[in-house]
N, C-alpha and C positions, 0 to 999 in steps of 0.2 A: 433856523432856516429849513424850509422843506426841501428835500433832495429833488433834483431835476432828473429827467430822462436824458442821459448823456450819450449822444450818438457819435462821439469822437472816434476817429480811426486809430488813434493811439498817440500817447497813452490813453487807454480806453477805460470804460467803466469796469469796476470790480464788483463782485456780488455783495449786496448789502450785508448779508450774513457774515461774510468774510471781513468786511470793514469793521463790523461791530466786534468781531473776535479780536482783530488787531488792536482796536481801541482798548478792549478789556485786558489785553496782555501786554500793552505797550510799556508800562512802567515796571511791572513785575510779572515775568513769565513763569507761571506755574510754581509760584512760591520761591523762585530763585533770588528775588530781591533786586533784579536788574532786567533791563530790556534785552531782547534778542540782539539788538544792535550793539550792545555792549559786551557780548560774550566773545570769548576766544573761539575762532573758527576751528581750532584743533581740540577744544575742550569736549568732554564727554557729552555735555548737553547739546551743543550745536551739532556735533557729529551725528547724534541721534536724530535731530530734526532733519538733517540733510539726507541721511539714509532712508528715513521714512518717506520723504518727498520722492526720492528715486524709486522706492518700492511701489508707491502709489501710482506714479507715472507709468512704470512698467506694467502694472496691472491694468490700468485704463487702456493703454495702447496694445496690450498683449505683446510686448516687446520680447523677441526671442532672446534666449540666454547668450547667443553668439553676437550680441550687440552691446556696445558700451554706451552709457548715457552720461553726458558731460553737462555740467552747469557752469557756463563760462561768462565772460564779461565782454563789453563793447558792442553788444547787439548783433543782429544778423549781418549788418554791413561789414563787420570784422571778418565774418565767414566768407564774404566775397573774395577775400585774399587768402584766408586759411584753406579753402578748398583747393586751389591750385598749389599752394605751398605743400599740402599734404599728399596730393594725388598726381603731381606732374614733375617732369624735369623741363628744362627750358625748351627742348625740342619737341615736347609733347603737343598733341592737338587735342583740344577739349571742345566738345560740341555743346552749343547753347541754343535754346529756343527762345526767341524774343517775342513776348506778348505784351510788353508795355514798360512802364517806367522802372520798375524794380528789376526786370530782366535786363534792361539796358544798363543799369548801374552795375549789376553783376558781370555783364559782358565787358564793360569798360575796365573794371578792376582786373579781371582775369587776363586781359590783353597785356598787362604789365608783366606777367609772369610766364605766359606760354602762348602758343598759337591758338587762336579761337576760330572755330568754324561756326557761323550762324546757320544752323541746320534747317531752321524754319523761322519765318518772320511774318508777323501779322500786320506789318505796316500798310500794305495795300488796302486792308480793311479798316484802317485807322484804329487798329488795336481794339476792335469791337467783337473779336471772335478769337478762337484758338486754331492754329493750323491742324488740319487732319493728319493723323499719324502717317498715313500713306504718302504725304507730301514731304516728309522730312528727308533731307539729304545728309545722312549720317556718315561719319568718317570711319572706315575700317580700322580697327585697332585704336580708337580714341581712348584717351585716358578716362573719360567719364562723359556722361550726358547730363546737362543741367537744365532744369526748367523751374518756373515759378507757378505752382498750382493755383494760386489766387493773387491777382494783381489788385492790391489795396486801392490804388488811385483810380484805375479804369473800371473796376468792378467786373473783371473777366475771370472766370474760373474754369479750370479743366474739368470736364465731365468724365474723364477717364485717367487711369494711370498708364502712361505709355510703356509699351514693351520695347526694350532696347537690347534684348538678348543678354549676353554675358557682360556687357559693359556696365560699370557701376552707374546707377541712376542716382543723381543728386538733386535734392529739391529744397527750395526755400518755402517752408510751410508757415511762415510767420503769422499770416492773417487767416489761416484756416485750420491749424492744428487743434485737436480736441473738440472740433465742432461736430464730429461723427466718427464712427469706427474707421480704422485705417490699417491696411495690410502692410506693416512695416517691413516684412520680409521681401517686398518687391524693390526695396531701395538699398543702395549702398550707404548713402548718407542723407539724413534729414536734419535740417537746422531750422530754428524758429526763434525770432525775437519774442521776448516775454510779454510785451506791453499791449497785447490784444486779447488773447484767450488764456494766458498763463499767469500773469501777475504784473508787478511794476516794471517800468523801464530799467535798463541796466544789466539785464540778464539775457543770455541766449542759451537755449538748450540744443545740444548736438547729439544725435543718435547715429552712431557709426558702426558699421559691421567690422568685427575684430580683424578680419583678414586685410582690411584697408589701413590698419595701423602700422606704424613703423616705416612708412614710405616718405616721410617728410624730408625735404631738401636740407642740406647741411646749414644753409643760411636762414632757415625758418626760425623766427623768434620763438623762444621756448613756450611762451604762453599761447602760441598758435599751434604748437605741436600736439596733435590729438593724443598720440601715444604717451607723451610725457604727462599731459594733464590727466589721462586715464590712470596712469600708474600712481598718481598722487591723489586720486579721488576728487579731482577738480579743485584741489587745494594746494597746488604748487605755489601759488601766491594767495594772498587774502582774497577770498571770493566775495561776491555781492551778497553778503549774508542776509540782509533784510529782504531783498528780492527773492532769494532762495526760500526763505522761511514763508513768505507770503505765497509763493508758488505752491508750496506744500499744502497750505490751507486751501487754495483754490482746487488742487487735486482732490482733497478730501471732500470739498463741497460738491464737486462733480460726481463723486462716488455716491454721496447722499441723494443726489437728484436721480440716480438710477444709471449712472455711467454714460458712456458715449452713445449708446442706443437711445437713451432718453434725450440727450443733447441733439441728436440727429432729428428726432421727432419734433422737438421744440423749434429748432432752427429752420427746418423745412416749413413748418407752419407759419413762422414769422415772415420768411422770405415770400411764400406764396401769397400771404395777405398783402404785403407791401407792393409787390409787383402787380398783383391783381388790381389794386387801387390805382396804380400808375397807368396800367394798360387800358383800363375801362374808363378813364377820366376824360379822354379827349382834350386834356389840358396839360398834363404832365407827360414827360417822355423819358424813356430809358434807351441809351444808344447801343446796348449790348445785345448780340444775337441770343435769342431765348434759350438755346440749348447750352449756353455756357455763361449764364448769369451767375454772379456770385451770391452765395447765401449770406455772406458776411458784410459785404460793402455794396450798397445800392445807390449808384449815382442817378440823378434825375434832373431834368431841366424844366423850366417854366416857359410859357409861350414867348416871352421876351425878357431880356436881362434886366430891364427896368423894374421888373417885379421882384427881383432877387432880394433887394434890401428890405422892402416891406414884408416879404415872406419871412425872412430871418428875424426881423424885429417882432413880428407877431408870434413866431414860434418861441422865441425867448420868453415873451410874456406868458405863454402857455406852459412854460416849464420844459420846453424841448430845445436843447442846446447842442452846439457843435455840429450843425447841419450844413455849414458852408462847404462847398466842394473844394477840392485841392486847388491851390493857386494856379497850377499848370493847366487845369481844364475848366475851372469855373463851375457854375451851376450849384447843385446840391449833392450831398452824399450822406446817407444814413448808414452808419456802421452798426450792425446788429449782432454783435458777438454773443457768446454764451451768457454773459451777465445781463444782457438786455432782456427784460421780461416781455412776455406777450402783451402785457398791459401798455408797455412803452410804444410798441408798434400800433396798437389800437389807438392810443392817444395821438400819434403822428398822423395816422390815416384820418381820424376825425378832424384834426386841424387842417389837413390838406383839403378835405371836402369843404370845410367852412371857408377857407381861403378862396377856393375855386368859385364858390357861390357869390362871393363878393367881387371877384376880379375877372371871372370867366366871361 
């Protein structure tokens, strides 16, 4: 079967080259006579795989030595709880910026463990923009400030890293990490689910400044305690070994493409081409303010919802899949993460033009 262009928001497409490498190594990894999935996570072979993956990620993101890199389980959603577990006491106030669905989920979880101040909320704009930093009402002495740099569902992306002074800045980078260079030193904590730009679902990467370790509440589950996990190399319990291995292959693939500078160039080109087609069509529409449109997740609507089903059917026949918008917002959504080649965006734009000629 010919592979399709997969625009899924996650689990998302993996690079073809990486999939082929996984296939070739699936039964016998480098002459070991077994799959990576069968190896002991504490054996020399897998420990080497894990260490190389961390070294490659550190190189790609230029992560300072004063940060720990953790490869954990349960996805980014688990970190919605792990963040307050590690950085607050019950009387703490944590500041959150609400820019959409994933911000709301993080806020809802944090409220179970500490006091939450919603420092800024884009609700009045129907989450089609991000609040200007000057509008934020931050709490003096807050435990941390949390924001979501890219809202996967709404397609809203911060065009800036907010300055919050000495308060630790915490960010859910699940759907934008590795899409361009990033100044990690601006953050106290970065966390990212793997299933978009890193690898298969089941893994979450946490990058945490060392001075923030050791603050976990006594009741914190051990697997949520960043210091405990860091002390055991993310192997306090059996890790998601296959996802970790694939993540390492993806990091190496990014390095072969030219690193994050090359990813930025490609991702900018893909986004500009797709948004340009939408904006110039007079047929399709994107609801997000232009200055904060996501490079990774591009929602768009047709003139009326009756056209959605034929659009999706025709797209599938053209080898363009997973374009249906999130159930909470409808319409269409094209997720164009690192693994989506420019040819995929070209094919989508060509199909959109053809569909418009028939139905416009």
